[in-house]
C-alpha positions in Angstrom: 26.2 -5.7 -13.7 25.9 -9.0 -12.3 22.2 -8.6 -10.8 18.8 -6.4 -12.0 17.7 -4.2 -9.0 14.8 -5.9 -6.9 12.8 -2.5 -7.7 13.1 -3.2 -11.5 12.0 -6.6 -10.9 8.4 -5.5 -10.0 8.3 -3.5 -13.1 10.1 -6.1 -15.0 8.7 -9.6 -14.0 11.0 -11.7 -16.1 14.3 -10.1 -14.4 13.1 -12.5 -11.2 16.0 -14.9 -12.2 18.5 -12.0 -12.3 19.4 -12.4 -8.4 22.7 -14.2 -7.5 22.6 -16.1 -3.8 24.1 -13.8 -1.2 23.0 -10.8 -2.8 21.4 -8.0 -0.2 17.9 -8.8 -1.2 14.4 -9.0 0.7 11.0 -10.0 -0.8 7.8 -8.8 0.2 4.9 -10.7 0.2 1.4 -9.1 0.4 -0.7 -11.4 -1.2 -4.2 -11.5 0.3 -5.8 -15.3 0.1 -8.4 -13.9 2.8 -9.0 -10.1 3.8 -7.5 -7.7 1.8 -6.2 -4.8 3.8 -6.3 -1.3 2.0 -2.5 -0.2 2.7 -1.8 -3.1 0.4 -4.2 -3.0 -2.3 -2.7 -2.1 -5.7 -3.6 0.7 -7.6 -3.7 1.1 -11.1 0.0 0.9 -11.4 0.3 -2.2 -9.3 1.7 0.4 -6.7 0.4 0.1 -3.1 0.5 2.4 0.5 3.0 -0.1 1.9 5.5 -0.7 -1.5 5.7 2.8 -1.9 6.7 3.1 2.1 9.0 0.2 1.4 10.6 1.9 -1.6 11.7 4.8 0.0 13.4 2.7 2.9 15.3 0.4 1.1 18.7 2.2 1.1 18.4 2.6 4.5 17.8 -1.1 5.0 20.8 -1.9 3.1 18.6 -4.1 0.9 17.0 -4.3 -2.6 13.4 -5.1 -2.0 11.0 -7.1 -4.5 7.5 -6.3 -3.7 5.5 -9.1 -4.8 1.8 -10.7 -4.6 2.9 -13.7 -6.2 3.3 -16.5 -3.5 4.5 -18.6 -5.8 8.0 -17.3 -5.4 7.9 -18.8 -1.7 9.7 -22.1 -3.0 13.2 -23.4 -1.8 15.0 -22.5 -5.1 13.6 -19.0 -5.8 14.2 -18.2 -1.4 18.0 -19.1 -2.3 18.2 -15.2 -3.6 16.8 -13.5 -0.4 18.2 -12.9 2.8 15.0 -12.1 4.3 11.3 -12.4 4.0 8.5 -10.0 5.0 4.9 -11.1 5.0 1.6 -8.9 4.9 -0.7 -11.7 4.3 -4.1 -13.4 5.0 -5.4 -16.5 5.2 -3.9 -20.0 3.3 -1.6 -18.8 1.2 -1.6 -22.0 -1.1 -5.1 -21.0 -2.8 -5.7 -18.3 -5.0 -8.0 -16.8 -2.3 -9.3 -12.7 -2.6 -6.9 -11.2 -4.8 -6.4 -14.0 -7.3 -2.7 -13.8 -7.2 -0.7 -17.0 -7.9 -0.7 -18.9 -4.8 2.1 -20.9 -2.9 3.0 -24.3 -3.9 1.7 -26.9 -1.5 5.1 -27.4 -0.2 5.6 -23.8 -0.2 5.2 -23.5 3.9 7.7 -26.3 4.8 9.9 -25.0 2.0 9.6 -21.6 3.9 10.4 -22.5 7.3 13.2 -24.9 6.3 15.0 -21.8 4.6 14.0 -19.9 7.9 15.6 -22.8 9.7 19.0 -22.7 7.5 19.5 -19.3 8.6 16.9 -17.0 6.5 15.3 -13.8 8.4 11.7 -13.6 8.7 9.4 -10.6 9.4 5.7 -10.6 9.7 3.3 -7.4 9.9 0.0 -7.4 11.3 -2.1 -9.9 9.5 0.9 -12.1 9.1 -0.6 -13.8 12.1 -3.7 -14.0 9.9 -2.1 -16.4 7.5 -1.8 -20.6 7.6 -4.2 -20.8 10.5 -4.6 -23.4 13.0 -7.5 -25.9 12.0 -10.2 -26.2 14.3 -9.5 -28.6 16.8 -6.3 -29.5 15.1 -2.7 -28.7 15.8 -1.6 -25.4 15.7 0.4 -25.0 12.2 4.1 -25.1 11.7 4.0 -21.8 10.3 2.2 -20.3 13.4 4.7 -22.0 15.9 7.6 -20.5 14.2 5.9 -16.8 13.9 4.9 -17.1 17.6 1.2 -16.2 17.5 -2.1 -16.5 15.8 -4.6 -13.9 15.2 -7.6 -14.6 17.1 -9.8 -11.3 16.5 -9.8 -7.3 16.8 -12.6 -4.9 18.0 -12.8 -1.0 17.1 -9.3 0.9 16.6 -8.0 2.9 19.3 -4.8 4.6 20.8 -2.9 2.2 22.8 0.3 2.3 24.3 3.2 0.4 23.1 5.2 -0.1 25.9 8.8 -1.2 25.2 10.1 -4.0 27.6 13.7 -4.7 25.6 15.3 -1.1 25.1 18.6 -2.5 24.6 17.3 -5.0 21.4 18.8 -4.0 18.5 14.9 -3.3 17.0 13.7 -1.5 19.6 16.4 1.5 20.1 14.8 3.5 18.2 11.2 3.0 19.2 9.6 5.2 21.6 9.6 3.8 25.5 6.1 4.5 25.8 3.9 4.9 22.3 0.7 5.8 21.8 -0.3 5.1 18.9 -3.7 4.7 17.2 -4.1 1.3 15.5 -6.1 -2.0 14.9 -5.0 -4.0 17.9 -4.6 -7.8 17.4 -5.9 -10.3 19.8 -4.1 -13.6 19.6 -4.1 -17.4 20.5 -1.5 -19.9 20.1 1.2 -17.7 21.7 4.5 -19.9 21.4 5.8 -19.0 25.3 8.7 -21.9 24.3 10.1 -19.5 21.9 9.1 -16.0 22.4 11.4 -13.0 22.9 8.5 -10.1 24.0 10.3 -6.9 22.9 7.3 -4.7 23.2 3.8 -5.0 25.3 0.5 -3.2 24.5 -1.6 -1.4 27.3 -5.2 -1.1 26.4 -5.3 1.9 29.3 -8.5 3.5 29.5 -9.9 1.1 26.5 -10.3 -1.8 28.7 -13.5 -0.1 30.3 -14.9 1.2 26.9 -14.4 -2.3 24.8 -14.8 -5.4 26.7 -12.5 -7.6 24.5 -9.6 -5.4 25.5 -10.2 -5.4 29.3 -7.4 -7.8 29.7 -3.9 -7.5 31.0 -1.0 -5.9 28.9 0.1 -8.9 26.4 2.8 -9.2 23.9 2.5 -6.9 20.2 6.4 -7.1 19.2 8.4 -10.0 19.6 11.3 -12.1 18.1 12.5 -15.6 18.0 15.4 -17.7 16.6 14.3 -20.1 14.8 17.0 -22.8 13.9 19.9 -20.7 12.4 17.4 -17.9 11.2 16.0 -14.8 12.9 12.1 -14.3 13.2 10.5 -11.0 13.8 7.2 -9.9 14.1 5.1 -6.9 14.7 1.3 -6.7 15.0 1.2 -2.7 13.9 0.9 -1.7 10.6 -3.1 -1.9 9.6 -3.4 1.7 9.2 -1.6 3.9 6.4 -0.5 6.6 8.8 1.3 3.9 11.1 3.6 3.0 7.7 3.9 6.7 7.5 4.9 7.1 11.5 8.8 7.9 11.6 9.2 5.9 14.6 7.6 3.0 12.7 9.5 3.6 9.4 12.8 3.2 12.0 11.9 0.1 13.4 11.2 -1.0 10.0 14.8 -0.5 8.8 16.1 -1.9 12.2 13.9 -4.9 12.2 15.1 -5.7 8.4 18.9 -5.5 9.2 18.4 -7.1 12.4 16.5 -10.0 10.8 19.4 -9.9 7.9 21.6 -11.2 11.0 23.5 -7.5 11.9 23.9 -7.4 15.4 23.6 -9.9 18.2 20.3 -12.0 18.3 19.5 -11.6 22.0 16.2 -13.7 21.4 16.4 -15.6 24.6 12.9 -16.3 25.1 11.8 -14.3 27.9 7.6 -14.6 27.4 7.2 -15.8 31.0 8.5 -12.7 32.6 5.5 -10.6 31.1 2.7 -13.3 30.6 1.6 -16.1 32.9 0.8 -19.3 31.3 -1.7 -19.8 34.2 -3.5 -16.4 32.9 -3.8 -17.4 29.3 -6.9 -19.6 28.7 -8.7 -16.8 31.4 -7.3 -14.1 28.9 -8.8 -16.2 25.7 -12.1 -17.0 27.9 -12.6 -13.3 28.4 -11.9 -12.0 24.8 -14.2 -15.1 23.4 -17.3 -13.9 25.7 -16.7 -10.5 24.1 -16.3 -11.8 20.6 -20.1 -12.9 21.3 -21.8 -9.8 22.3 
C-alpha cells in the first residue's frame, strides 16, 4: 500500500512520513496558542467536535485529512505531502501557548506562505483570523495579508444574515442566498482590499439596535483570493458546534476544500471595493472601537 490514510495517522503518530507528494491529502490544524474554542477541544480520545465532522466529510471532499494540534508539522518539507491546509487556530503559533501542543518553528509562517504561493490551498475558519496578529503600531503580518483580514473583536452571539454576493462561485453554489444563522460574529481590521474577493456579507439586521458594535454597514464574512499560484479561502463562521452540524455549512466546507485543491475556476478577482468603501473603513473601525470601550 503506497500510503497510510490520514485518519490512521491521527491514531498512529509514526505514520506522518507515509505520505507521498501529490496524494489528495489535507491537514487540519487546530492549535490554540491563545483562546481554545470548545468545538476543537480534545476529549479523552483526542477527538473534537470539528474533528468528528471533518472525518465524516472527507470522502465527499475527495481528500484524506490529518487532524492535528501539532503546529510543528507546518514546515516546508512536510507541507509537500498536502494539497490543502486548514486552520482553526489562535494567537502566535510559534509559541506553545494555551493547549501546550508543539509550536510551529520560527520560520513556519514564511514556509507556509511560500507553500501557498507555489500552488497550495489554504482555508481558514473563524479564529484563523485570530492568529499571527499585527503587533501594536507595527506592520500587518504577512499571514494576515495573505488571509485578507484580522480579527478585532466580537460581542454577544446572535442570528445574523449571511448574504451571498457571488452565487456563481464554486464555494457558494450550495450556500443559501440569504442564510439566517446563530453564531459568534467577528469584527475585522486590516481588511486587504487589494486582494479580497468577497463571497458573502454579514447583515447584522435588527442587532444594530441591540449591540452598538454591530451598528455598522454589512461587511465581508466569507471571502477568497489568489496568492501567487495558490488559493486562499476564509469563512468567519464556525464558533458553535451546531454550525458545524448544519448541512448547509457542511456543504460549504466540502466545496471550499475542492476549490482550494484547484478544482474549477478560481474566480477570485478582487472585488471588495464593490461592497466596502475604503473611505468608510476608518469610520467603521472607530465605531467598533467606541463600542468596545462601553
